[in-house]
C-alpha positions as CSV (number, residue, x, y, z in Angstrom):
1,M,2.6,-31.0,13.5
2,K,6.2,-32.0,14.8
3,H,8.1,-29.1,13.3
4,P,6.3,-26.2,13.0
5,A,9.0,-24.1,11.7
6,N,9.4,-26.3,8.6
7,L,5.4,-25.7,7.8
8,L,6.5,-21.8,7.7
9,T,9.4,-22.8,5.3
10,Y,7.1,-25.1,3.3
11,I,4.7,-22.1,2.8
12,R,7.5,-20.0,1.6
13,L,8.4,-22.5,-0.7
14,L,4.8,-22.9,-2.4
15,T,4.5,-19.0,-2.6
16,A,7.8,-18.7,-4.3
17,P,6.5,-20.4,-7.7
18,A,3.1,-18.1,-7.4
19,L,4.8,-15.0,-7.7
20,L,5.7,-15.8,-11.1
21,F,2.0,-15.7,-12.2
22,V,1.3,-12.2,-10.9
23,P,2.1,-8.9,-12.4
24,V,5.1,-7.5,-10.5
25,F,4.2,-4.7,-7.5
26,S,0.5,-5.4,-8.0
27,P,-1.6,-5.8,-4.9
28,A,-1.7,-9.6,-5.6
29,F,2.1,-9.8,-5.8
30,Y,2.4,-7.9,-2.4
31,G,-0.4,-10.1,-0.9
32,L,1.8,-13.3,-1.6
33,Y,5.4,-11.6,-1.0
34,L,4.8,-10.0,2.4
35,P,3.1,-12.9,4.2
36,A,6.0,-15.1,2.8
37,G,8.6,-12.7,4.0
38,L,7.1,-13.1,7.5
39,T,7.5,-16.8,7.2
40,D,11.0,-16.4,6.4
41,M,11.5,-14.1,9.6
42,L,9.4,-16.5,11.7
43,D,10.8,-19.8,11.1
44,G,13.7,-19.7,13.0
45,P,12.7,-18.1,16.0
46,V,9.7,-20.7,16.1
47,A,12.4,-23.5,15.5
48,R,14.6,-22.3,18.5
49,H,11.5,-21.3,20.9
50,T,10.0,-24.9,19.9
51,H,13.3,-26.5,20.2
52,T,12.7,-28.3,16.9
53,Q,15.6,-27.2,15.1
54,S,16.8,-29.6,12.2
55,S,19.3,-30.0,9.8
56,A,16.8,-31.0,7.1
57,G,15.0,-27.4,8.3
58,V,18.1,-25.6,7.6
59,R,18.5,-26.9,4.1
60,L,14.8,-26.5,3.4
61,D,15.1,-22.7,4.9
62,S,18.2,-22.5,2.5
63,L,16.3,-23.4,-0.5
64,A,13.3,-21.0,0.4
65,D,15.6,-18.5,1.1
66,L,16.8,-18.5,-2.6
67,A,13.3,-19.2,-4.4
68,L,11.3,-16.5,-2.8
69,P,13.7,-13.7,-4.4
70,G,14.4,-15.9,-7.1
71,S,11.0,-15.6,-8.3
72,A,10.5,-12.2,-7.3
73,C,13.0,-10.8,-9.2
74,S,12.7,-13.2,-12.3
75,G,8.7,-11.4,-12.4
76,S,10.5,-8.1,-13.4
77,C,12.8,-9.4,-16.0
78,P,10.4,-9.2,-19.4
79,C,12.2,-12.5,-21.0
80,C,11.4,-14.4,-17.3
81,T,7.7,-13.4,-17.0
82,L,4.9,-16.2,-17.1
83,P,1.4,-15.3,-18.7
84,A,-1.0,-14.2,-16.0
85,G,-3.9,-16.6,-16.0
């Protein structure tokens, strides 16, 4: 892949909506949230280390930075939860 940091960001973006379908603070929640948080910590250093920073990556990262905590917090609001499958 040309931009490995963007792959990490895409993983975080895909994980965010999945958090809406699991009970907050359950093992499944932590199983999704913790790896997604690690991708947030790693995408910047990976982009700098591989010299693959891009303006699209910055915008994508900002979007993922909003999506992940937004999904995690909305699950704790009873009016915003979705039924677990």
